[in-house]
C-alpha positions in Angstrom: 8.5 9.3 19.4 7.7 12.9 18.9 10.3 13.3 16.2 10.3 14.7 12.7 10.9 12.7 9.5 12.4 14.2 6.3 10.8 13.2 3.0 12.8 12.3 -0.1 11.7 10.9 -3.3 12.9 8.5 -6.0 16.5 9.1 -7.1 16.6 12.3 -5.0 16.7 10.2 -1.9 20.4 9.6 -2.2 21.3 13.2 -3.1 19.2 14.8 -0.3 20.5 12.4 2.3 24.0 13.1 1.4 23.6 16.9 1.4 21.7 17.0 4.7 18.3 17.2 2.9 15.5 19.7 2.5 12.4 19.8 4.6 10.2 18.5 1.8 10.2 17.9 -1.9 7.9 17.2 -4.7 7.3 13.9 -6.6 5.8 13.5 -10.0 4.6 10.3 -11.6 4.4 9.8 -15.4 1.2 8.7 -17.1 -0.1 8.1 -20.5 -1.5 11.3 -21.8 -5.3 11.3 -22.2 -7.4 14.3 -23.3 -9.6 16.5 -21.0 -8.6 14.8 -17.7 -6.3 15.5 -14.8 -3.5 13.0 -15.3 -1.0 11.6 -12.8 1.9 13.6 -14.3 -0.1 16.8 -13.7 -0.3 16.1 -10.0 2.4 16.4 -7.3 2.4 15.5 -3.7 4.3 17.1 -0.8 4.8 14.7 2.0 5.7 15.8 5.6 6.1 13.8 8.8 5.9 15.4 12.2 5.6 12.1 14.1 3.1 10.7 14.6 1.3 12.9 12.0 1.7 12.1 8.3 0.6 14.9 6.1 0.0 14.9 2.3 -0.5 18.1 0.3 -1.9 17.3 -3.2 -1.6 19.9 -5.9 -1.3 20.6 -9.6 2.1 21.3 -11.3 1.7 25.0 -10.6 1.2 24.3 -6.9 -2.5 25.1 -7.0 -4.1 22.8 -4.4 -6.5 20.1 -5.7 -9.7 20.7 -3.8 -12.0 17.8 -4.7 -11.6 14.0 -4.6 -13.8 11.1 -5.5 -14.5 8.2 -3.2 -12.8 5.0 -4.3 -13.2 1.8 -2.5 -15.3 3.7 0.1 -12.5 6.2 1.0 -11.1 9.5 -0.4 -7.5 8.3 0.0 -5.8 5.0 0.9 -2.4 5.3 2.5 0.0 2.3 2.7 2.9 2.5 5.1 5.7 -0.1 4.8 9.1 -0.3 6.5 12.2 -0.5 4.3 12.6 -4.2 5.1 8.9 -4.9 4.4 8.4 -6.3 7.9 6.0 -3.5 9.0 2.7 -2.8 7.2 -0.2 -0.4 7.9 -3.1 0.5 5.7 -4.8 3.7 6.9 -7.2 6.4 5.6 -6.2 10.1 6.2 -8.7 12.6 7.0 -9.3 15.3 4.4 -8.6 18.8 5.9 -9.4 20.8 2.7 -7.1 22.6 0.4 -5.6 19.4 -0.9 -4.3 18.4 2.6 -4.8 15.0 4.1 -3.6 14.1 7.6 -3.4 10.9 9.6 -1.7 9.6 12.8 0.7 6.7 12.3 2.7 5.2 15.2 6.0 4.2 13.5 7.6 1.3 15.4 11.1 2.5 14.9 13.3 5.0 13.1 14.5 4.4 9.5 13.1 4.5 6.0 9.4 3.8 5.2 7.6 3.5 1.9 4.5 5.7 1.5 2.0 4.7 -1.1 -1.1 6.8 -1.7 -4.0 5.8 -3.9 -6.6 8.5 -4.8 -8.7 10.0 -7.5 -9.0 13.8 -8.0 -12.5 14.7 -9.2 -12.4 15.0 -13.0 -9.1 13.1 -13.1 -7.7 9.6 -13.3 -7.2 7.2 -10.4 -3.5 7.5 -9.5 -0.8 6.2 -7.2 1.9 8.4 -5.6 4.9 6.9 -3.7 7.7 8.3 -1.6 10.4 7.3 0.8 10.1 8.8 4.3 13.0 9.0 6.7 11.8 8.8 10.3 14.3 9.9 13.0 15.3 7.5 15.7 17.1 4.2 16.0 16.1 1.8 13.3 15.1 -1.7 14.1 17.3 -4.6 13.0 16.3 -5.5 9.4 14.3 -8.7 8.9 15.5 -10.4 5.7 12.9 -11.3 3.1 13.0 -15.1 2.5 11.1 -17.0 -0.1 8.4 -19.1 1.5 7.7 -22.7 0.4 4.3 -22.9 2.1 2.1 -19.9 1.7 0.1 -19.9 4.9 -0.3 -17.4 7.7 -2.4 -16.9 10.8 -4.1 -13.9 12.4 -6.8 -13.4 14.9 -7.3 -17.2 15.4 -7.7 -17.7 11.6 -5.4 -19.5 9.2 -5.2 -18.2 5.6 -3.7 -20.3 2.9 -2.7 -18.8 -0.5 -2.6 -20.6 -3.9 -1.2 -19.0 -7.0 -2.3 -20.0 -10.5 -0.3 -18.8 -13.6 2.4 -17.1 -11.5 5.0 -15.3 -13.6 6.3 -11.9 -14.7 3.8 -9.9 -16.8 1.2 -12.7 -16.7 -2.3 -12.7 -15.3 -2.0 -14.5 -11.9 -5.0 -15.7 -9.9 -4.6 -15.5 -6.1 -7.0 -17.7 -4.1 -7.1 -17.3 -0.3 -8.8 -20.0 1.8 -9.8 -18.9 5.4 -10.3 -21.5 8.1 -10.6 -21.5 11.9 -7.0 -22.0 13.2 -8.1 -24.3 16.1 -10.7 -26.5 14.3 -9.9 -26.2 10.6 -13.5 -25.3 10.0 -14.2 -23.1 6.9 -14.8 -19.4 7.7 -18.0 -18.5 5.8 -18.9 -15.2 7.4 -16.4 -12.8 6.0 -17.7 -9.3 5.6 -17.1 -6.8 2.7 -14.0 -4.8 3.3 -13.6 -1.5 1.3 -16.4 -2.7 -1.0 -15.0 -6.1 -1.8 -14.4 -9.5 -0.2 -11.0 -8.3 0.8 -8.0 -6.0 0.0 -4.6 -7.1 -1.2 -1.3 -5.1 -1.6 1.9 -6.3 -3.3 5.3 -4.6 -3.1 8.6 -5.7 -4.6 11.6 -6.5 -2.4 13.2 -3.1 -3.2 9.9 -1.2 -2.6 9.9 0.2 -6.1 7.1 -1.9 -7.7 3.6 -1.6 -6.3 1.0 -4.0 -7.7 -2.7 -3.2 -7.9 -4.7 -6.2 -7.0 -8.3 -6.5 -7.9 -10.9 -8.8 -6.3 -13.1 -10.8 -8.6 -16.7 -9.6 -8.5 -19.8 -11.3 -7.0 -17.9 -13.4 -4.4 -19.6 -14.7 -1.3 -18.5 -14.6 2.3 -15.7 -17.2 2.3 -14.0 -19.4 2.8 -12.4 -18.6 -0.5 -11.5 -15.2 -1.8 -10.1 -14.7 -5.3 -8.1 -11.9 -6.7 -6.2 -11.1 -10.0 -2.8 -9.6 -10.2 0.0 -9.0 -12.8 3.6 -8.8 -11.5 5.7 -6.4 -13.6 9.0 -8.4 -13.2 10.4 -11.5 -11.6 11.8 -11.5 -8.1 10.7 -11.5 -4.5 7.5 -9.7 -3.5 5.8 -9.2 -0.2 2.0 -9.6 -0.3 -0.4 -8.5 2.4 -4.1 -9.6 2.4 -6.8 -8.0 4.6 -10.2 -9.4 5.4 -13.0 -8.5 7.8 -15.0 -10.7 10.2 -17.4 -9.5 13.0 -16.4 -5.9 12.2 -12.7 -6.5 12.8 -10.0 -6.4 10.0 -7.2 -9.0 10.1 -4.1 -9.0 8.0 -1.9 -11.9 6.8 1.3 -11.7 4.7 3.4 -13.8 2.4 6.6 -13.7 0.5 6.3 -14.8 -3.2 9.1 -15.5 -5.6 7.9 -14.6 -9.1 9.7 -16.3 -12.0 10.6 -14.4 -15.1 
């Protein structure tokens, strides 16, 4: 669409939108203080969209660029892009340009608000997550309401993936078990390949886009048909969940809506 998006963060989103906005602003995220490490609340991210390019500039509180980053899950930075209604999802890996700047192309399907989530680890610092709302110019698509699903099953690339949840509840350890079968025959898929250093990758976001859940794959898993993960939901309510797996060098994504009881 060759258009520019304006970035706003947290509670500033309402104020900046009402006032006509600034070109970019900074977001800080609090963290528990630890000694002798670069912590999340010492790091700020400037987000800019010049569609289709998304740019992140990562710096210390005094605006000094952070130059070095450690590889986590096979990448320097993981970027999740999700539409306001959670109907659009993309997991991409920006290229590091130096000077704390990462860039990546993302073809937004429509105008409107998008949630940006970046996971990274500065060298000598903690692993951290930074989130922001991005306003992309252009006509927004009609919102798709989030509806609780009674059957957790989805299909992608001729595979059906079912999800079972054990111990589901707010602030509880929940086990997520995915079972992958051939959509046409029902035969178990037993040749899943490692994706980002694990059997798969799972992202969870609350209905309002404010709660992002880190989901960890259990270690020493095989190649299917089952894939197990552990998660803890911070509060009750509706959540959208995306799971990604790889077969024959191709990544496929399935999604679910989960109603978490208090």
